[in-house]
C-alpha angles and dihedrals in degrees: 000000000000101000134158110266096030118128116231135181120226114237098186140038132027089312091062112147096012122122121235137175120238107238099171138012122209115173110286092356132077128193115225134197133184099179093240117056094007111042129187090256091061112019123186115258111219135171112244091238088065096058135069115217121222132205091248116106121170107202090186088067092051092047094049091048091054090047090048097233102106117128132197090243090062091052090051090052093050092050090048090054090048092052091048091051091047094058 
C-alpha cells in the first residue's frame, strides 16, 4: 500500500492538493519528496492519514533509490508525467 515510488496527494497542511513521491516508509509516517520544495536531502514527514494514495507507482524511482543514484530532477520529471496523465 505505502510503498517507495508511489505517488500520493497531500490532504492536509500547506501542501494540500500537491503530488509527492514516497521516498521512505517508517511505520505510520511516510517521507515525501517533490524535487522542488521538498528535496531528497530533506523530505517531508507526513502521517499516512494525511495523504491520499494514487494508483501510480514508478518502480524506476524505487530502484534508483535503492541504488542510491536518484536525483531531484528525476522526481520532478515523474511528477510532471503524472500531472499530464491526470488531466
